[in-house]
N, C-alpha and C positions, 0 to 999 in steps of 0.2 A: 416586379419582379420585386421594389422593396414592399410594394404594398401585400405580398402573397408575401415576402418573409414577417410581415408584422402580423398579419394572422395567424402563421403558424408559431410563433413566438408566445400571441397572447393566448393561441388554446393551448401550450404548450403547457404555461403557466396555472392554467385554470384549477384550483381545491390545493397549491400549493403556496402554506402561508409564508408573510414578510421571514418569520425565523428562520426559512432552510436556508434563504440568500444570505444571512448574518450567519448563520451556522457555518455556510461555507465560503465565506470571506476567511472565516477565522481557523478553519480549515486548510485555508492555501495558506495563510502566514505564515501557521506554522509548522505544516507541512515542507516548506521554506528549505526546511532545516534539514530534511529529508533529502531533496534532489543537491544540496550543496554539498553533503554529509557523502551523496552516492561522488563527486565529481571530485571533491579534494582530501577525502579522508584517507585512499588506498595509497595516494600518492604523496604525503605528508606521512603518512605511517610508513614508503618506503623510505621518506627521506629521514626518520630519525630513528626509525625501528636499527636494531643490530642483525636480525635477520631477515632480509627480504623477503623470504616466504612468509612472515607475518604480518607480510603492508595490510591486508585485509580485515588485523586482527577487530580495529576501530570498527570500521563498517558492521563487520560482524555482531560485536559487540553496542551496536546502535541498533540492530535488533533486535540482539536481544532486552537491550532494555523495554521494550517498544513488547516482545515477549511478556515479559516477568511483569510487569505493570501494567497487564489485565484484565486479568481477577483483580489484584488490588486495587486499582481505581474501577471497574465497574461498582466491586460491592461498597466502594465508602461513597461513590456517588446514589448510588441504593439508603445511604445514611443521611447524607452531607446536600443531595441536590447535585443535578448535572453543572450549575454555573460555578458552585463550588467547584467542585471537581476541576471542571477546564479549567479555571482559576490555579488554583494548587499545581497540574500537570505544569502549566507555563511557566510559574515560579522554579520546578524544580529544573527547565528546559534552561532557564536564563540562567543557573547558576553552571549547568553544563557550558554553557555557552561561556561564561567568567572562565571556567574551568579550562578550557580547550586554549582561548585565546593566552594563557597564562605557559601550558604545558607547552605551545608553539615556541613562545619568547625562547623557555628555558632547555629544549628543546629533550622534551621528560615524556616518552613514548610511555609511559606508564598514566602518567597524567593526564594522557590524550586517550588515553584509552577507556576512562572513567566519565570525562566528558562527553565522551562520546558515547559514556552508557546512558547517563542522565538525559540527553539529549533524547533518547531514544525513549525513553521511559516520559516525555513530553511528548513522543509519535504514539506511544500505546495507550494516553491519555487523548489524543487528538484520534484515535481511530474511533473514537465511540462518539464522534461529533456524528455517524451515518446512523446512529442510533435514534438519539436527541433528535435526529431528521423524523423519523418515522413515528417520533411520539408525538408529534404537533401539527401531523399528517392524517385526513383519514385513510384508511384503511385499502382503500382504491385504489391510492394516487403512490403510494410506499414505495414501490419501483424506484419512478419520476425522482423522487424526494430521497431516495440513495443515489443514483446518478448525478441529480443537481450538488448535491453536495461533495461528491466526489468532482465533479466536473470544476468544481474549486481546484483542485489540483493542477491543471492547465497550466494556473498561476506560477504555481509551484515549480511548474517543470520549464518555464520561461526563467522566470527570478532567483531559482539555485543555481543551477551551471552560467547563467550568466553574470550573478555577486560573485562566484568563485573566479572568473575569467577575468570581470573587470577591478578586481579588490588583491586581485595576485598577487601583484608586486606592491600593494598599499606599501606595508611596512619592510624596511629594506632589511633581509638576510633574515625576514618570517615570511615564507611567500606562507598563502592562505588563512593572515592571521586577520586581515582588512575584512575579510568574507563572516569570519565571527564575533567581529564586532559590532557587522551589521543584523545580526542577529539579533544583535541585543533591543534595538530598535522595533526591530519587528514584532519582538513578543511584547513590548511594552501596549504594539497599537492593537495585541489581543485581547490584551488586559482593559483595555478602552472600548475595546466594540463588545466584548461581554458586556457591557453593564447594556448595552440595545436589546440584547436578543430576551425575546419572553418565551420562558420557558416552564412548561406544569410544573406544580407542586407536586411532592409526591403525596401518591396516594395512601389509602390503606391497605388495598391488598397487595401492593408489590414489597409493604414492609411486613406481608404474612411468612411467617417460617415453615407455613406449611406447601412443602414443592415436593413434587415424585420424586425417590430416589433418581436416584443419578443416568442406572443404567436402566431403566425405561426408557429415558431421554434417549441414549444411545444408541438402544433396539430399533428409533426408529430408520428406517430408508432413508425418508428427507435428509435426519442430521446427518448420514454419513455421507450424502454426496453432497452435500453444501458444505461441509470439513473437509470432503478431499478435495473439489473443486475449488477449494480459496487455497486453500494448502499447499497442494500442489500449483496452481499456476501461479504461487508467489515464490514456494520453490525453486521452478523452473524460471522465473524471471531473473528472481535473485541472485541467482547463479551463472549465469548469462551475462546480464547486466553487468555484475560486481569484475569476471573479467574481462570483459571488453575495454574498458583503459589502460589495463595489464596489455592485454594484449596488442591493441591498437601503437603502443607504446614499443613493444621488443619488436614490430612490423615497424618502426620508423615513424607510424602519422604521429602529427604534434600536439601537444594538447588542448587547441583550439579549434583542429578537429576531433578529436576525442569528446570534448564540450559539447557541441555544437551536436556529432552522435549523440549523446547523453538528454541534451534539452530536447532533443525533436524524440525520443523515449517516450521522456517523463509527459511530454506532450498528449504521446499516440498512446499512454496508458489512462488520459482523464478526458482526453476531447470526446473519443464516445461516448462519453456519459452523458452528453444533450442528448441522444437517441437511445441508448443502451435500455432504458427502464421501456421506452414504450416498446423495443424488442425484447423483450421479456413478457411483456402485455397481450401483445400477438401471437409470439409465435412457442415462445413457450421458455421456462427458465432451462432446463436440462436439453432446448436443441440450440441456445446460445450459450452452451456448455463445450458443448460439442465443436459449433464454431472456433469457437477459443479455444481449444486443443488442437484445431487443424492448422490455424493461425502458428501458433508457438511449435508444429510440425515444419511448418514451411518456412518459418526462419530456423532451423534448425538445417534446415536444408541447403538454406541459400550461406551459411555460416562455414559449411562444410566445404564450398566449393572453393572458399580463397579468403583473403585478408587484403581483398580491397576496399577502397573506402565506402565508394556506393553498396561494400556487400556489408560492410556494419552500418550503416546507417537504414538501407532498406531493410534487413533483418531484425535491428531493435524497432522498428515502428511495429514490423509484423508483432513482436512481442511482448510494447505493451499493448496494442490493443484486444491481444489473444487473452493476455494477463485482465484487463476492464471485463473482459464480459465473463471468464469464468469467478473472478471473485466479485461482480456487481449478482452475478448470475444466485451463483454461493452463500452470499448474505440475502438474499431476496431470499430466497428457500429456506435460511437458519429461522426466519421469521416466525417460519408456518409453524415451530416446532416447540415452543415453550409458549406457559400463560403469562401472567404478567409478576408471577410471584416468583417468577423460577428466571426471569430473562437476566438479571443482574450475574447470577451464575452461568446461564449456559452462556452470551455474552463472552461472558470473562474466559470461560476454558474456552471459543471458538478462538478468542485473538491469542491465547498464548500456546493453541496448537498450528493455526495457521503463519503465525509470525514466529513460530521455534522452528517451522517451515525453511522460512525465508531467512534468519540468522544462518540455520546450517548450510543453507545452497551458498550466501555471503560470504561463512568462514574455510567452506571446502571448495572456494571459486580461486583463491590464491593457491593453495595448494597443488589440485587437479592442474593449473596451469604450469605452474614449474614442474610437475610430475609426469603429465600424460602427453601435455598441448592443448590447446585451442581446437582442433576439429576432434579428437576423443571425449573434451570436456562437452562437447557437444552433444556428442551420440550418450553420454552417460543420461542426459533428462528424455528421450524418446521413449524408452521402455514404459518408464509407468505412466505417460503420456498412453500408449497405446491400449492401457490394459484397463486404466479410468472409460475410457472412449469406447470400448469392448462392454464393458457392466453397463454404461445410459445404453449401450443401441441394443442390449440383451433384456432392460428393464424393456424400452421402448415395445418389442417386439413382445413382450409378453405380456402385455397391458393388452395392446391390438390383439389376440388370441381372448383375451379376457373377455374382452367389447363384443368381438362375432360369435360367443359362445351360447347357443340359445336357453332364452330363460326356461324352467320348466316348471 
C-alpha cells in the first residue's frame, strides 16, 4: 500500500516546480489569519461591540480588505514583481495583527475593525499565490498547481482554530489576544520563506498597455461562469460559515465545539485540493462546478433539519468541499479568458467580485441570524445556487445539440 501511495504521489507531482510548494507553504502560513479570524473575530466583536448585531462586522471588514486589495495588489505586482508584492502584503498584515492586539487590550471595537481590515488586505495579496503558481507551471499542469497551493490551506484550517483555542486565555481579561500575538511570528516566517521562492521576472508582454476593452473580456461566457462559480461559492460559504459559531452559541454549544466544527470546515475547504485539479482535467470544470453546487445544497438541507453538533459538523464539511470545487473550477476557467498583458486587471477584478461577495455574505450573517434565524438564513442561499446550476445544465445541453448537428 505504501508503494502504491508513493507511486501516486510521484505521478501527482510530475511537472510541478518546487516553487509551487514554497508558494503553498507561504499561502498556508499567511492564510492562518483567515481561519483564526473566522473562529475568534465574531466572538471578540460580540464582547466589545456596543450592539451584538454588529459582532460579525470585523469579519466582514476582513473580507472587505481582501476584496479591496485585489486590484491594487495585482496591478502593483505587475510593476514591482510577485515577490516584492507578497512582502508588502505580509507587512500590512503584521501591522493589522499589532493593531488588533492593542484593540483587544483597550476594548476598542473601532480599532479591532481596522486591524481586521488590514489583515484582510494581507489575505487579498495572498490570494494571488494561486496565480503566481500558474506562472511557474507548464500550461497542462495549471489546475494541479492551483490545487497544490490551495492545499496549503489545510494547514491554515488546522493552525487557525487551534491557535484560537489554545491561546484564548493566554492574557487574563483579554480573550484571543494570544492568537494575534502568534500571527506576528507566522508573518515573519512568511517573509523569510519568500527568499526561497524562485519567481519569474516581469516580461515585456505583461507590461504592455495595449489590452482589449474590458467589456470584450466580460462578454465571454467562460468569464461570466468563472466569476459566478467562484463568487457564489464564496458568498454561500461565507454566509453559512460566519453564522455557524453564533448559531451554535445560541443553541448552547461550547466554544471548543464551534472551533472544532470550523476547523473541520476549513480542512474540508482545502483537503480536496489534492485531487480537484485531476478531477477538473478528467471531467471538465463545469461538471465539477455542478458537483460543488450539489454539495452546497446538501449542506443547506442538513442545516435546516436541526441544530445538533453532528448536523453542524457534517454540513460544514460538505460546505467546504462544495466551495473548493466551485472556487478552483472557476479560477482554472478564468485563466483561459485573458492574455498575458491583461492578467493583472482581470485577476484583480475577479478577486474584487469574489471577495466582495464573501464580504457581503459575512456581513449579512449576523444580521440574518438575529432577524430571521438559522433555518431561514440557510434557505436564502438555495435560489442563486439553483439558478447557476440551471444555466450550466442549459449550456451543456446546448453544446450537445451543436455537436450532434450534421455538417453540410
